[in-house]
C-alpha positions, 0 to 999 in steps of 0.5 A: 659565946653567944655574943660571939655569935650574935655579932657574928649573925649581924655583921653578915647581915649588915654584909648581905645589905650592901652587897644587894642592888638598889632598886632603878628609879625612874631616871635609870630606867633604860628605854627598854623598861615597861613604863610602868614597872619592869613587872607589870604592865599598865595596858589600856582599854577603850571604853565603849567599842563595843564588841571589842572592848566595854566596861559596864558594871566595873568589869572590861568584857568584850573580844580584845580583851577575852584575847588579852587575857588569854595572852596574858596569862599564857605569856605570864604578864602582869599587869593592869587595866586603864580605860581610855574613852577613845582610840586616839586617847588610847594611841597617845597615850601608848605612844608617850609611854604612859600605857605599855600596851592598847588593847582594842580592835587597833587598825593598822593604818598606814599614818599610824604605822609611820609613828605606831608600834603595833603587835602581830595582827589578829583580825582584818575588819572594813568599815560600814554605814548604817542607815535608815530603811526606806521602804520604798527603796527596800520593795525596789532593791526586792523586785531588782533581785527578784528579776536578776539576770542570775535569777531568770537564767536558773529559771530559763534552765528549769522550764527548759530541762522540763520540756525536754523531759515532756516531750521524751515522756509524750513520745515514749507514752506516745500520749499523742496517738491516746484516744485522750490525745486525738480527743484533746489534742496533741497540744493540750496532751502535751501541755498536761504531761508538762504542768504534771511534771511540772508541779509534781502530783500526778505523774502516777498517771501519765508513765506507764512503761518503764522507759516513761517511769524513768522519765518521771524520776529524771523530771523530780531531779531536776525540779528537787535540785532547782527549788534548792538552787532557787532558794540560794538565790531568793536567800543572797539576792533578795535577803543580804545583797540588797542596799536598802536606803539610799538607792543611791549611796555608791561611796562615803563621798555621796554623804556629803551634807549628810549627819555621820556619827563616828567615835571621834578619833577613830578610822571613820572620824578619820575618813569623814574629815579627809573627804572635807578637807577634800572640798565636799561642798557642803561637807559632811557633819561629824556627829560624835558617837560615845558607844558603838550601841548607842548607832541605832539610837542616833539614826532611828531619832532623827541625830544623824542619819547615818554612822561609819562605824567597822561591819563589825560594831556595826552589826553587833550594835544592830543585834543588840537593839530591840528596834527595827528599820535599819540596815547596814551598807557599803559594807567591807570598806577600806579592810584593815589589819587591827592589832594591839598598840605597842609603847616604843618603851616595852621590852624587845623580849616582853614584845617578842612574848606579847607576839608569840602568844598572839600567834598561838592563839591565832592558830588555835582558833582562839580568835575565830571563837572568841568572834564568834562570842562575841558576836553571839552575846546580847547586851544583857547576857555578856559574862564577868571577863577573868580579867576582874581576878586576883592577880590583877588586884594584886598588880593594882596593889604592887603598882600603888607600892611602888 
């Protein structure tokens, strides 16, 4: 009886083994199967593209990396990270199927749309130019801002308002008929009232009637409101708007003959090459920029005259360098959407999950939160990303086993 039971068990095991489907070979995988595995995604990340993505001490950090980490966690997508030196190399490998997803702040240009597959966009970004701060141009820009029409109009409105209140107060309190008015003259008396209302101190000496005190309060309100508007206007006009650096820089074509740094294979690099191809004379000399964080040193060490990159990247570089004397000009050039790149071999269901995850994170304000966090972190303060988790290690072991 025991031998019969053993024989039955062996026959059952053999039957189950023969009935189970054999694993698909690479040749048998359909076009909708991810390039690496049906379970684990190969995810490429661009190195040196702060604050979007960067590798530090073997850890992948950055806005786009953290966004993908949260997306993959919410949609239960196992993955393995692989670094690439440039956006061009990343896009090539995604298009060829060597990677399933390309993670970074990848711009959706018309040329790329024709040949690439992208996820839903998660942010809009434009280009800017980083240049050395020219002190003479800076002084000229400050003076030009202080003499701007808006600032002069605001000052004229303030003085007119105080003059009107001064005239009413002068009449109401009869300063012209007082002993002081007869002794000093009507003009000097009016000038004194105007000066007191315009500056503030001494208002208790020029009003005795109820109407007079009301006019003093009106002059106080005019003064504080105008002061707030003046501070706001000066902050915008003098601190934010002046284009320090080369005063003649109105477009990228003004950089002809200059040494301009850009990341190889980036949209900035493509734009500079397009300007040269259009017949720029003398042509722009393109200097390779390996890491965005190196942009300030390139300009200040006279290895480049300017740097063309995304506004966000240039602002990050400025915030994380101890060196001064730089400014970002021509902000917001060629505003375009940014997204993740997707392999043509990626299944439609996986693409739908990625887009659903992005949409959910955007709606929940996660993208805005990550943007703010990425810009506020210094290079020495960034924390280890949760991408280096046990899940990522398990994914690596699974791929190696396969």
